[in-house]
Residue frames as a rotation matrix with the C-alpha (Angstrom) as fourth column:
MET 1
0.411 -0.909 0.065 -83.14
0.254 0.183 0.950 10.16
-0.875 -0.374 0.307 35.74
ALA 2
0.098 -0.361 0.928 -82.61
0.988 0.144 -0.048 10.50
-0.117 0.921 0.371 31.97
ASP 3
0.817 0.265 0.511 -83.32
0.356 -0.930 -0.086 14.24
0.453 0.253 -0.855 32.28
ILE 4
0.824 -0.561 -0.079 -80.54
-0.181 -0.394 0.901 14.67
-0.537 -0.728 -0.426 34.83
PHE 5
0.032 -0.838 0.545 -78.02
0.562 0.466 0.684 12.85
-0.827 0.284 0.486 32.65
ALA 6
0.325 0.167 0.931 -79.19
0.926 -0.254 -0.278 14.79
0.190 0.953 -0.237 29.57
HIS 7
0.997 0.040 -0.069 -78.51
0.060 -0.950 0.306 18.04
-0.053 -0.309 -0.950 31.45
PHE 8
0.339 -0.941 0.006 -74.85
-0.388 -0.134 0.912 16.98
-0.857 -0.312 -0.410 31.53
GLY 9
0.077 -0.266 -0.961 -74.82
-0.990 -0.134 -0.042 15.84
-0.118 0.954 -0.274 27.90
ALA 10
-0.913 -0.369 0.174 -75.20
-0.362 0.929 0.074 12.11
-0.189 0.005 -0.982 28.54
LYS 11
-0.066 0.903 -0.425 -77.93
-0.907 0.123 0.402 9.96
0.415 0.412 0.811 27.04
LEU 12
-0.643 -0.048 0.764 -79.42
-0.508 0.773 -0.379 6.99
-0.573 -0.632 -0.522 28.87
GLU 13
-0.343 0.572 -0.745 -81.16
-0.639 0.439 0.632 4.04
0.688 0.693 0.215 27.26
ASN 14
-0.094 0.394 0.914 -83.56
-0.906 0.348 -0.243 2.17
-0.414 -0.851 0.325 29.50
VAL 15
-0.626 -0.087 -0.775 -83.42
-0.438 0.862 0.257 -1.59
0.646 0.500 -0.577 29.17
SER 16
0.293 0.835 0.465 -86.46
-0.922 0.118 0.369 -3.43
0.253 -0.537 0.805 30.52
VAL 17
-0.604 -0.404 -0.687 -85.55
-0.144 0.903 -0.405 -6.35
0.784 -0.146 -0.603 32.73
GLY 18
0.539 0.833 -0.123 -87.61
-0.082 0.197 0.977 -8.11
0.838 -0.517 0.174 35.37
CYS 19
0.878 -0.192 0.439 -86.57
-0.443 0.021 0.896 -9.31
-0.181 -0.981 -0.066 38.78
CYS 20
0.107 -0.938 -0.330 -82.88
-0.858 0.080 -0.507 -10.18
0.502 0.338 -0.796 39.07
GLY 21
0.420 0.145 -0.896 -83.59
0.072 0.979 0.192 -13.05
0.905 -0.145 0.401 41.47
MET 22
-0.664 -0.731 -0.158 -81.86
0.246 -0.014 -0.969 -11.60
0.706 -0.682 0.189 44.52
ALA 23
0.312 0.897 0.312 -84.66
-0.006 -0.327 0.945 -9.71
0.950 -0.296 -0.097 46.33
GLY 24
0.596 -0.179 0.783 -82.72
-0.784 -0.342 0.519 -8.77
0.175 -0.923 -0.344 49.45
THR 25
-0.325 -0.740 0.589 -81.36
-0.834 0.518 0.191 -11.94
-0.447 -0.429 -0.785 51.02
TYR 26
0.665 0.717 0.206 -83.58
-0.538 0.652 -0.534 -14.34
-0.517 0.244 0.820 49.01
GLY 27
0.797 -0.351 -0.491 -80.89
-0.365 0.367 -0.855 -15.23
0.480 0.862 0.165 46.48
HIS 28
-0.222 -0.929 0.296 -78.29
-0.831 0.021 -0.556 -15.78
0.510 -0.369 -0.777 49.21
GLU 29
0.124 0.341 0.932 -80.32
-0.825 0.557 -0.094 -18.48
-0.551 -0.758 0.350 50.95
VAL 30
-0.814 -0.552 0.183 -79.17
-0.395 0.756 0.522 -21.99
-0.426 0.352 -0.833 49.99
LYS 31
-0.353 0.753 0.555 -82.74
0.476 0.655 -0.586 -23.21
-0.805 0.058 -0.590 49.52
ASN 32
0.668 0.663 -0.338 -83.38
0.116 -0.542 -0.833 -20.44
-0.735 0.517 -0.439 46.95
HIS 33
-0.233 -0.912 -0.339 -80.08
-0.223 -0.289 0.931 -20.54
-0.947 0.292 -0.136 45.06
ALA 34
-0.724 -0.045 0.688 -81.24
0.570 0.523 0.634 -22.49
-0.388 0.851 -0.353 41.99
ASN 35
0.323 0.923 0.208 -84.44
0.927 -0.265 -0.265 -20.48
-0.189 0.278 -0.942 41.72
SER 36
0.481 -0.237 -0.844 -82.49
0.056 -0.953 0.299 -17.23
-0.875 -0.191 -0.445 42.07
LEU 37
-0.631 -0.775 -0.041 -80.25
-0.065 0.001 0.998 -18.19
-0.773 0.632 -0.051 39.15
ALA 38
-0.483 0.535 0.693 -83.25
0.858 0.448 0.252 -19.23
-0.176 0.716 -0.675 37.06
ILE 39
0.606 0.707 -0.364 -85.00
0.642 -0.705 -0.302 -15.90
-0.470 -0.051 -0.881 37.68
TYR 40
0.064 -0.695 -0.716 -81.83
-0.211 -0.711 0.671 -14.02
-0.975 0.108 -0.192 36.71
ALA 41
-0.769 -0.432 0.472 -81.60
0.276 0.441 0.854 -16.06
-0.577 0.787 -0.220 33.50
LEU 42
0.128 0.930 0.344 -85.11
0.842 0.082 -0.533 -14.97
-0.524 0.358 -0.773 32.43
SER 43
0.878 0.255 0.404 -84.04
0.448 -0.734 -0.510 -11.45
0.167 0.629 -0.759 31.45
TRP 44
0.788 -0.597 -0.154 -80.97
-0.391 -0.677 0.623 -10.11
-0.476 -0.431 -0.767 33.23
GLN 45
0.130 -0.807 0.575 -78.53
0.278 0.587 0.761 -12.66
-0.952 0.061 0.301 31.85
GLN 46
0.313 0.048 0.949 -79.30
0.947 0.057 -0.315 -11.79
-0.069 0.997 -0.028 28.24
ALA 47
0.957 0.098 0.274 -79.02
0.130 -0.986 -0.102 -8.07
0.261 0.133 -0.956 28.90
MET 48
0.673 -0.737 0.054 -75.75
-0.386 -0.289 0.876 -8.36
-0.630 -0.611 -0.479 30.83
GLN 49
-0.001 -0.687 0.727 -74.17
0.496 0.630 0.597 -10.54
-0.868 0.361 0.340 28.16
ARG 50
0.396 0.253 0.882 -75.38
0.916 -0.180 -0.360 -8.31
0.068 0.950 -0.303 25.32
LEU 51
0.910 0.064 0.409 -74.45
0.071 -0.997 -0.002 -4.92
0.408 0.031 -0.913 26.75
PRO 52
-0.137 -0.989 0.064 -71.02
0.181 -0.088 -0.979 -3.53
0.974 -0.122 0.191 27.68
ARG 53
0.224 0.255 -0.941 -70.86
0.907 0.299 0.297 -3.95
0.357 -0.920 -0.164 31.45
ASN 54
-0.659 -0.569 -0.491 -69.07
0.714 -0.679 -0.172 -0.63
-0.236 -0.464 0.854 31.96
ARG 55
-0.878 0.396 0.270 -72.07
-0.178 -0.792 0.583 1.12
0.445 0.464 0.766 30.37
CYS 56
-0.049 0.889 -0.456 -74.74
0.438 0.429 0.790 -0.59
0.898 -0.161 -0.410 32.51
LEU 57
-0.791 -0.085 0.606 -76.19
-0.440 -0.610 -0.659 1.34
0.425 -0.788 0.445 35.43
VAL 58
-0.156 0.711 -0.685 -78.33
0.454 0.668 0.590 -0.38
0.877 -0.220 -0.427 38.05
THR 59
-0.005 0.217 0.976 -80.11
-0.573 -0.801 0.175 1.42
0.820 -0.558 0.128 40.89
GLY 60
0.828 0.509 0.234 -80.79
-0.475 0.415 0.776 -1.50
0.298 -0.754 0.585 43.23
TYR 61
-0.044 -0.881 0.471 -78.07
-0.989 0.103 0.102 -2.83
-0.138 -0.461 -0.876 45.54
SER 62
0.186 0.170 0.968 -79.43
-0.288 0.951 -0.111 -6.38
-0.939 -0.258 0.226 45.43
CYS 63
0.955 0.209 0.210 -79.42
0.136 0.320 -0.938 -6.42
-0.263 0.924 0.277 41.64
ARG 64
0.521 -0.847 -0.108 -75.90
-0.765 -0.407 -0.500 -4.99
0.379 0.343 -0.859 41.46
SER 65
-0.143 -0.547 0.825 -74.80
-0.839 0.509 0.192 -7.74
-0.525 -0.665 -0.532 43.86
GLN 66
0.523 0.428 0.737 -76.54
-0.023 0.871 -0.490 -10.41
-0.852 0.239 0.465 41.79
VAL 67
0.950 -0.229 -0.211 -74.85
-0.246 -0.137 -0.960 -9.24
0.191 0.964 -0.186 38.58
LYS 68
0.123 -0.974 0.191 -71.44
-0.965 -0.162 -0.206 -9.33
0.232 -0.159 -0.960 40.26
ARG 69
-0.031 -0.077 0.997 -72.11
-0.620 0.784 0.041 -12.76
-0.784 -0.616 -0.072 41.77
ILE 70
0.628 0.403 0.665 -73.23
0.182 0.755 -0.630 -14.35
-0.756 0.517 0.401 38.49
GLU 71
0.973 -0.185 0.139 -71.29
0.098 -0.215 -0.972 -12.46
0.210 0.959 -0.190 35.83
GLY 72
0.361 -0.893 -0.270 -68.09
0.932 0.350 0.092 -12.04
0.013 -0.285 0.959 37.82
SER 73
-0.822 -0.556 0.125 -67.91
0.548 -0.831 -0.095 -8.27
0.156 -0.009 0.988 37.44
GLY 74
-0.295 0.726 -0.621 -70.10
0.703 -0.275 -0.655 -5.55
-0.647 -0.630 -0.430 38.79
VAL 75
-0.058 0.366 0.929 -72.15
0.763 -0.584 0.277 -2.69
0.644 0.725 -0.245 37.45
ARG 76
-0.925 -0.377 -0.039 -72.33
0.328 -0.743 -0.583 0.86
0.191 -0.552 0.811 38.75
HIS 77
0.005 0.871 -0.492 -75.06
0.818 -0.287 -0.499 2.84
-0.576 -0.400 -0.713 40.46
PRO 78
0.476 0.239 0.847 -76.25
0.787 -0.546 -0.288 5.77
0.393 0.803 -0.447 38.31
LEU 79
0.991 -0.113 -0.071 -74.85
-0.062 -0.861 0.504 8.25
-0.118 -0.495 -0.861 40.83
GLN 80
0.229 -0.959 0.169 -71.37
0.321 0.238 0.917 6.79
-0.919 -0.155 0.362 40.37
ALA 81
-0.097 -0.200 0.975 -71.64
0.993 0.043 0.107 7.42
-0.063 0.979 0.195 36.63
LEU 82
0.782 0.451 0.430 -72.98
0.481 -0.876 0.045 10.93
0.397 0.171 -0.902 37.21
LEU 83
0.772 -0.570 -0.281 -70.06
-0.006 -0.449 0.894 11.76
-0.636 -0.688 -0.350 39.50
GLU 84
-0.123 -0.828 0.548 -67.69
0.687 0.327 0.649 10.59
-0.716 0.456 0.528 36.78
ILE 85
0.200 0.302 0.932 -69.43
0.934 -0.345 -0.088 12.82
0.295 0.889 -0.351 34.23
ILE 86
0.896 0.250 0.366 -69.38
0.166 -0.955 0.245 15.97
0.411 -0.159 -0.898 36.34
GLY 87
0.074 -0.997 -0.034 -65.87
0.338 0.057 -0.940 15.26
0.938 0.058 0.341 37.65
């Protein structure tokens, strides 16, 4: 993916994060709610609070949903950012 963005003059920085805690419907189930939040807190929470949200790109729908649910604002799919770049 970085090669595609580089072709259009944009540089990507990969940030290593683990599971976001959503995993499809897992995080939406009442019985899993606390565990879902705890999993998110292991790595995603630090990254989302450290990085400018408008610069974060996330490929997975479940993880984008989890970020929006917990942080209150969403992140974009890489294709949305690419469309913005190429106009």
